[in-house]
C-alpha positions as CSV (number, residue, x, y, z in Angstrom):
1,M,75.1,-217.9,-39.0
2,I,74.8,-214.9,-41.5
3,V,74.8,-211.3,-40.3
4,T,74.6,-208.3,-42.6
5,L,77.0,-205.7,-41.2
6,G,75.9,-202.7,-43.4
7,Y,79.1,-202.0,-45.3
8,K,82.6,-203.3,-45.7
9,P,85.2,-202.3,-43.2
10,N,88.0,-199.9,-44.2
11,L,91.7,-200.7,-43.9
12,R,92.0,-199.4,-40.3
13,Q,88.9,-201.2,-39.2
14,R,90.3,-204.5,-40.6
15,E,93.5,-203.9,-38.5
16,F,91.3,-203.5,-35.5
17,F,89.4,-206.7,-36.2
18,N,92.6,-208.7,-36.8
19,S,94.6,-207.4,-33.8
20,P,95.8,-210.4,-31.6
21,A,96.8,-208.1,-28.7
22,K,95.2,-208.3,-25.2
23,H,94.4,-204.6,-25.3
24,T,93.6,-203.0,-28.7
25,A,92.6,-199.3,-29.0
26,Y,91.1,-197.7,-32.1
27,G,90.5,-194.1,-33.1
28,G,92.2,-190.9,-31.9
29,A,90.1,-188.5,-34.1
30,R,86.4,-187.9,-34.9
31,G,84.7,-189.6,-37.7
32,G,86.9,-192.7,-37.9
33,G,84.0,-195.2,-37.6
34,K,84.8,-196.2,-34.1
35,S,81.3,-197.2,-32.8
36,W,80.6,-199.3,-35.9
37,A,84.0,-201.0,-35.6
38,M,83.4,-201.9,-31.9
39,R,79.8,-203.3,-32.6
40,T,81.0,-205.2,-35.6
41,Q,83.9,-206.8,-33.8
42,F,81.6,-207.9,-31.0
43,I,79.2,-209.5,-33.5
44,R,82.0,-211.2,-35.4
45,L,83.4,-212.7,-32.2
46,A,80.0,-213.8,-30.8
47,A,79.1,-215.5,-34.1
48,R,82.5,-217.3,-34.4
49,Y,83.0,-218.6,-30.9
50,P,80.1,-220.5,-29.2
51,H,79.2,-219.6,-25.6
52,L,81.4,-216.5,-25.7
53,R,80.8,-213.9,-22.9
54,L,81.1,-210.3,-24.1
55,L,80.6,-207.1,-22.1
56,L,80.3,-203.8,-24.0
57,L,80.2,-200.6,-22.0
58,R,79.5,-196.9,-22.4
59,R,79.8,-194.3,-19.7
60,T,76.1,-193.2,-19.6
61,L,72.8,-195.0,-20.3
62,N,71.7,-192.5,-23.0
63,E,75.0,-193.0,-24.9
64,L,74.6,-196.8,-24.6
65,K,71.1,-196.7,-26.1
66,E,71.9,-194.4,-29.0
67,N,75.2,-195.9,-30.0
68,H,74.7,-199.6,-29.4
69,V,71.3,-200.8,-28.2
70,I,69.3,-199.4,-31.1
71,P,71.9,-200.2,-33.9
72,L,72.4,-203.7,-32.6
73,Q,68.6,-204.3,-32.4
74,I,68.5,-203.4,-36.1
75,V,71.4,-205.5,-37.2
76,L,70.7,-208.5,-35.1
77,A,66.9,-208.5,-35.5
78,K,66.7,-211.9,-37.1
79,V,69.9,-213.3,-35.6
80,A,70.0,-212.8,-31.8
81,R,67.3,-212.6,-29.1
82,Y,67.4,-209.4,-27.0
83,N,66.5,-209.4,-23.3
84,S,65.7,-205.7,-22.6
85,S,65.6,-206.0,-18.8
86,D,69.1,-207.5,-18.7
87,K,70.3,-205.6,-21.9
88,V,71.7,-208.9,-23.3
89,F,71.8,-210.2,-26.9
90,V,71.7,-214.0,-26.9
91,F,73.0,-215.8,-30.1
92,P,71.8,-219.2,-31.3
93,N,75.3,-220.6,-30.5
94,G,75.0,-219.5,-26.9
95,S,77.2,-216.4,-27.1
96,R,76.0,-213.4,-25.1
97,I,76.7,-209.7,-25.6
98,K,75.8,-207.8,-22.4
99,L,75.5,-204.0,-22.6
100,G,76.2,-201.8,-19.6
101,Y,77.1,-198.4,-18.4
102,C,79.2,-196.9,-15.6
103,D,77.7,-193.4,-14.9
104,A,79.2,-193.2,-11.4
105,E,82.7,-194.1,-10.3
106,A,81.5,-197.1,-8.3
107,D,79.2,-198.5,-10.9
108,V,82.0,-200.9,-12.1
109,Y,81.6,-202.9,-8.9
110,Q,78.3,-204.3,-10.2
111,Y,80.6,-206.6,-12.4
112,Q,82.6,-207.8,-9.4
113,G,82.9,-211.6,-9.5
114,Q,81.8,-211.8,-13.1
115,E,83.9,-213.2,-15.9
116,Y,84.0,-212.0,-19.5
117,D,86.1,-213.3,-22.4
118,V,85.9,-210.0,-24.2
119,I,85.3,-206.5,-22.8
120,G,84.9,-203.3,-24.8
121,L,85.1,-199.7,-23.5
122,E,83.5,-197.4,-26.0
123,E,84.9,-193.9,-25.7
124,A,87.4,-195.2,-23.3
125,T,88.6,-191.7,-22.3
126,H,85.3,-191.2,-20.5
127,F,86.3,-193.9,-18.0
128,T,88.7,-193.3,-15.2
129,E,91.9,-195.3,-14.9
130,A,90.5,-197.0,-11.7
131,Q,87.4,-198.1,-13.6
132,M,89.5,-199.5,-16.4
133,Q,91.8,-201.3,-14.0
134,F,88.9,-202.9,-12.1
135,L,87.3,-204.1,-15.3
136,T,90.6,-205.8,-16.4
137,T,90.1,-208.1,-13.3
138,C,86.8,-209.3,-14.9
139,N,88.5,-210.1,-18.2
140,R,89.5,-213.7,-17.7
141,S,88.7,-217.1,-19.2
142,T,89.7,-220.7,-19.1
143,R,89.0,-221.3,-22.8
144,A,91.6,-222.7,-25.1
145,D,90.2,-221.3,-28.4
146,I,90.4,-217.6,-27.6
147,K,92.5,-215.6,-25.1
148,P,90.9,-212.8,-23.0
149,R,91.0,-209.5,-24.7
150,M,89.8,-205.9,-24.3
151,Y,88.9,-203.4,-27.0
152,Y,88.8,-199.6,-26.7
153,T,87.7,-196.8,-28.9
154,C,88.8,-193.3,-28.0
155,N,89.4,-189.6,-28.8
156,P,91.7,-187.2,-27.0
157,G,90.2,-185.4,-24.0
158,G,88.0,-186.6,-21.1
159,V,88.7,-187.9,-17.6
160,G,90.6,-190.9,-19.0
161,H,92.8,-189.0,-21.4
162,A,96.0,-189.5,-19.3
163,W,95.8,-193.2,-18.9
164,V,94.8,-193.9,-22.5
165,K,97.7,-191.6,-23.7
166,R,100.2,-193.3,-21.4
167,L,99.4,-196.8,-22.5
168,F,98.6,-196.5,-26.2
169,I,100.3,-193.3,-27.4
170,D,103.3,-192.6,-25.1
171,R,103.7,-196.4,-24.4
172,D,105.0,-195.6,-20.9
173,Y,104.6,-198.9,-19.0
174,R,104.8,-199.5,-15.3
175,E,105.4,-202.5,-13.1
176,K,104.1,-205.6,-14.9
177,E,102.5,-203.9,-17.9
178,K,104.0,-205.3,-21.1
179,A,104.4,-203.3,-24.4
180,E,103.4,-206.3,-26.5
181,D,99.9,-206.3,-24.8
182,Y,99.0,-202.9,-26.1
183,V,98.2,-201.9,-29.7
184,F,96.9,-198.6,-31.0
185,I,95.3,-198.3,-34.4
186,P,94.9,-194.6,-35.4
187,A,91.9,-193.6,-37.5
188,K,90.8,-190.3,-38.9
189,V,87.8,-189.0,-40.7
190,Y,89.7,-189.4,-44.0
191,D,89.9,-193.2,-43.3
192,N,86.1,-193.4,-43.2
193,A,85.2,-193.7,-46.9
194,V,81.5,-194.0,-46.3
195,L,81.3,-190.9,-44.2
196,M,83.5,-188.9,-46.7
197,K,81.1,-189.9,-49.5
198,N,77.8,-189.3,-47.7
199,N,78.7,-186.4,-45.5
200,P,81.7,-184.5,-46.9
201,E,80.7,-181.4,-45.1
202,Y,81.7,-183.0,-41.8
203,V,85.4,-182.5,-42.6
204,Q,84.8,-178.8,-43.0
205,T,83.0,-178.8,-39.6
206,L,86.1,-180.3,-38.0
207,E,88.4,-177.9,-39.8
208,N,86.5,-174.9,-38.5
209,L,87.0,-175.9,-34.8
210,P,89.2,-173.7,-32.5
211,E,92.8,-174.7,-32.8
212,K,93.1,-177.1,-29.8
213,K,89.8,-178.8,-30.6
214,R,90.7,-179.1,-34.3
215,R,94.1,-180.6,-33.4
216,A,92.4,-183.1,-31.1
217,H,89.3,-184.0,-33.1
218,L,90.5,-183.7,-36.7
219,D,94.2,-184.5,-36.4
220,G,94.0,-186.9,-33.4
221,D,96.7,-184.9,-31.5
222,W,96.9,-186.3,-28.0
223,D,99.0,-183.4,-26.8
224,A,96.2,-180.9,-27.5
225,L,94.1,-181.9,-24.4
226,E,91.1,-179.7,-24.3
227,G,89.9,-178.9,-20.7
228,Q,92.9,-180.0,-18.6
229,F,92.5,-178.1,-15.3
230,F,96.1,-178.1,-14.1
231,E,98.0,-177.1,-17.3
232,E,100.8,-175.9,-14.9
233,F,101.6,-179.5,-13.7
234,R,104.6,-181.0,-15.3
235,R,105.9,-184.4,-14.3
236,E,109.5,-183.5,-15.1
237,K,109.2,-180.4,-12.9
238,H,107.0,-181.3,-10.0
239,V,107.8,-185.0,-9.5
240,I,111.1,-185.6,-7.7
241,A,112.9,-188.6,-6.2
242,S,112.1,-189.6,-2.6
243,F,114.6,-188.1,-0.1
244,K,115.2,-188.0,3.6
245,I,113.1,-185.2,5.1
246,P,115.2,-183.1,7.5
247,K,114.2,-183.6,11.1
248,H,113.5,-179.9,11.8
249,W,111.1,-179.3,8.9
250,K,107.4,-178.8,9.8
251,R,105.4,-181.9,8.9
252,F,101.6,-182.2,8.5
253,R,99.0,-184.5,6.9
254,S,95.8,-184.1,4.9
255,V,92.9,-186.5,4.4
256,D,90.1,-186.7,1.9
257,W,87.8,-189.2,3.6
258,G,86.1,-192.0,1.7
259,Y,84.8,-195.5,2.4
260,N,83.4,-196.8,-0.9
261,D,85.3,-194.1,-2.6
262,P,89.1,-194.0,-2.0
263,C,90.4,-192.4,1.2
264,A,93.4,-190.3,0.3
265,V,95.9,-189.5,3.0
266,L,99.0,-187.3,2.1
267,W,102.0,-186.4,4.2
268,H,103.7,-183.0,3.6
269,A,106.8,-181.1,4.8
270,C,107.7,-177.4,4.7
271,D,111.3,-176.2,4.4
272,E,112.7,-172.9,5.7
273,D,111.8,-171.0,2.6
274,G,108.1,-172.1,2.4
275,H,108.4,-174.8,-0.1
276,V,106.0,-177.7,0.4
277,Y,106.9,-181.3,-0.4
278,T,104.3,-184.1,-0.5
279,Y,106.3,-187.2,0.4
280,R,104.0,-190.1,1.3
281,E,100.5,-191.3,0.5
282,L,98.0,-193.8,1.8
283,Y,95.2,-194.6,-0.8
284,V,92.7,-197.2,0.4
285,R,89.1,-198.2,-0.2
286,Q,86.5,-199.8,2.1
287,M,88.6,-199.5,5.2
288,Y,87.0,-198.6,8.5
289,A,87.9,-195.2,10.1
290,A,89.6,-196.8,13.1
291,D,91.7,-199.0,10.8
292,V,92.7,-196.0,8.6
293,A,93.7,-194.0,11.6
294,Q,95.9,-196.9,13.0
295,K,97.5,-197.3,9.6
296,I,98.3,-193.6,9.5
297,V,100.0,-193.8,12.9
298,Q,101.9,-196.9,11.7
299,M,103.1,-195.1,8.6
300,S,104.1,-191.8,10.3
301,T,107.7,-192.7,11.0
302,M,111.1,-191.1,10.3
303,R,114.4,-192.8,10.0
304,I,116.9,-191.8,12.7
305,G,120.1,-193.8,12.4
306,D,119.1,-197.5,12.3
307,E,115.7,-196.9,13.9
308,D,112.2,-195.9,12.6
309,L,110.9,-193.4,15.2
310,P,107.5,-191.6,15.3
311,E,107.3,-188.4,13.3
312,K,106.4,-185.1,14.9
313,I,103.3,-184.2,13.0
314,D,102.1,-180.6,13.6
315,Y,98.6,-181.1,12.5
316,T,96.3,-183.2,10.3
317,V,93.7,-181.3,8.1
318,V,90.8,-183.3,6.9
319,S,87.6,-183.0,4.8
320,P,84.6,-181.6,6.6
321,D,82.5,-184.7,5.9
322,M,84.5,-186.6,8.6
323,W,82.1,-185.2,11.1
324,Q,79.6,-187.8,10.1
325,K,79.4,-191.6,10.4
326,R,80.0,-193.0,6.9
327,G,82.4,-195.9,7.1
328,M,81.9,-196.6,10.8
329,K,81.7,-200.0,12.4
330,K,78.2,-200.8,13.4
331,D,79.1,-201.3,17.1
332,V,80.4,-197.7,17.5
333,E,77.8,-195.4,18.9
334,G,77.8,-191.7,19.4
335,E,81.1,-191.1,17.5
336,N,81.8,-189.6,14.1
337,I,84.8,-190.3,12.0
338,A,86.8,-187.4,13.3
339,D,86.2,-188.7,16.9
340,V,87.4,-192.2,15.9
341,F,90.6,-190.7,14.3
342,A,91.4,-188.8,17.5
343,R,90.7,-191.8,19.7
344,N,93.2,-193.8,17.6
345,G,96.0,-191.3,17.7
346,V,95.2,-188.9,14.8
347,P,93.7,-185.7,16.1
348,V,92.3,-183.7,13.2
349,I,91.1,-180.2,12.2
350,A,88.5,-179.3,9.6
351,A,89.9,-178.1,6.2
352,D,88.9,-174.9,4.5
353,N,86.7,-176.4,1.8
354,S,86.6,-173.4,-0.5
355,R,86.9,-175.1,-3.9
356,V,87.7,-172.2,-6.3
357,V,90.1,-170.5,-3.9
358,G,91.6,-173.9,-3.1
359,W,92.3,-174.8,-6.7
360,D,93.8,-171.4,-7.2
361,R,96.0,-172.0,-4.2
362,C,97.2,-175.2,-5.8
363,R,98.1,-173.4,-9.0
364,G,100.0,-170.8,-7.0
365,Y,102.1,-173.5,-5.4
366,M,102.8,-175.1,-8.8
367,Q,104.5,-171.8,-9.9
368,D,108.2,-171.1,-9.4
369,A,109.6,-169.6,-6.2
370,P,112.4,-167.0,-6.3
371,D,114.9,-169.9,-6.2
372,E,113.4,-171.1,-9.6
373,K,112.0,-174.3,-8.0
374,P,108.3,-174.8,-7.7
375,W,106.7,-173.9,-4.4
376,W,105.3,-177.4,-4.3
377,Q,106.7,-180.8,-5.4
378,V,105.7,-184.4,-4.9
379,T,108.0,-187.4,-4.5
380,E,107.7,-190.3,-7.0
381,N,106.2,-192.8,-4.5
382,C,102.9,-190.8,-4.3
383,K,101.6,-192.6,-7.4
384,N,97.9,-192.0,-7.0
385,L,98.3,-188.2,-6.6
386,I,100.7,-188.1,-9.6
387,R,98.4,-190.2,-11.7
388,T,95.1,-188.4,-11.0
389,L,96.3,-184.7,-10.8
390,P,96.8,-184.3,-14.6
391,E,93.5,-186.1,-15.3
392,M,91.4,-183.3,-13.7
393,I,89.3,-181.3,-16.2
394,Y,87.2,-178.2,-16.0
395,D,83.6,-178.3,-14.9
396,A,81.3,-177.8,-17.9
397,T,79.3,-175.1,-16.1
398,N,82.0,-173.5,-13.9
399,A,85.4,-172.7,-15.5
400,E,86.9,-172.0,-12.1
401,D,86.2,-175.5,-10.7
402,I,87.0,-179.1,-11.4
403,E,84.4,-181.5,-12.9
404,Q,83.2,-183.5,-9.9
405,K,81.0,-186.1,-11.6
406,G,82.9,-189.3,-12.5
407,M,86.3,-187.9,-11.5
408,E,88.8,-189.7,-9.3
409,D,89.6,-186.5,-7.5
410,H,90.3,-187.8,-4.0
411,A,94.1,-187.3,-3.9
412,P,93.8,-183.8,-5.5
413,E,91.2,-182.9,-3.0
414,S,93.5,-184.0,-0.2
415,L,96.3,-181.8,-1.7
416,R,93.8,-178.8,-1.8
417,Y,93.1,-179.2,1.9
418,A,96.8,-179.3,2.6
419,L,97.7,-176.2,0.6
420,M,94.8,-174.2,1.9
421,S,96.3,-174.6,5.4
422,R,99.5,-172.8,4.2
423,P,100.1,-169.2,3.1
424,A,99.2,-168.4,-0.5
425,R,101.9,-168.3,-3.1
426,T,102.0,-166.4,-6.4
427,K,104.0,-166.5,-9.6
428,V,107.3,-164.8,-9.3
429,K,107.4,-161.8,-11.6
430,E,110.4,-161.5,-13.9
431,K,112.9,-159.0,-12.8
432,Q,112.7,-155.8,-14.8
433,K,115.9,-154.5,-16.3
434,P,116.9,-151.1,-15.0
435,K,116.1,-148.3,-17.4
436,P,119.1,-146.5,-18.9
437,Y,120.0,-143.2,-17.1
438,D,118.4,-140.1,-18.7
439,P,119.9,-136.9,-17.3
440,F,117.0,-134.9,-18.6
441,S,114.3,-136.8,-16.7
442,L,113.4,-135.8,-13.2
443,P,111.1,-137.4,-10.6
444,K,107.6,-136.0,-10.7
445,K,108.0,-134.1,-7.4
446,Q,111.1,-132.4,-8.5
447,E,109.5,-131.6,-11.9
448,S,106.6,-130.0,-10.2
449,G,108.8,-127.9,-7.8
450,F,111.0,-126.7,-10.6
451,F,108.5,-125.8,-13.2
452,G,105.4,-125.3,-11.1
453,L,103.7,-121.9,-11.6
């Protein structure tokens, strides 16, 4: 099988093709030839291994068409048959490249139960971590000639910036993640000889970008995240070890309801000085309202001596959409989700759903109190809140709000409801040094009385 690929790969692209790792990411800056590298690798693998199953994804349908469907139709015109309704290229050896997109958060579930030997996420930072993690469950095979593998192309920024940076740049691995499974191959515009020859002005375009964008898109600087909403959040400052909550502290809960989307429940405690500590979370999907409420009651315990006793919870503040019936059992009539929670031991009150004011409230609590500790901190066991909070980015049309489309914002929303139920906090002003004594200066009233005519 002979396929004309257009031009010879550069050194970085060859590294990408030859990587044996289970997870290989390529890019980091604009103009590095990422899309060509991804398409070419898929063609190479499909041509080499008979009956290989490959899945290539972009976030939106328009991106999929422009970056892959049309170019692949041109390259594979005389090689593979294209089924436009299924968006599948079928090779003579039985290999199949399926093209797809995941516009909404839940779109990944269309691949549930399917198996692919190779999966590619083009512009991986446009995918949430939850989408990536679900897709890894589809990357499995019983073949002996090739191991399951996933490929990623990426630039800094986007909803998936945090997880891509953690895995491939910071190499910060958790639980059963293994360092040897992850390889990152950096590529910049200077590595793309074809682009440099045919469009040298593109480099100047990148060099003329504002500083943060230039650092991200030209230099591939992953610390120059453009658009991060909570720049105040610092893991080393706001995330603390779990500790025993004093019995006399006020405790309360917050809930961002979801059935197909995650339901995020957070437990909070206030100390005598007004600090708020988020110390427990429940993060579940496709669980009925009654079951969620019972789980909340089960988890709401405090350790006294050798016993786990029920906590005294002052109130539970919840998203206003709990006064409807999404996620209800079919045999429950006349009740909404809030009613079901109350009937199962979790009485609730509606949250103040002011988004802009609420996010500002969160920022205020991330500032330092007079004791030089943040007004709000979260314990390390609240993994989903800690994971998703730094992933929030600005809405493209409203700089005061978080981007809602495609964001896994359920735990941050629950936090917003919680902090909106507490008094506002502001940044502590630095103490001004007293001015040196000037014997010739007098207060205005004295001045006026002494010299007034």
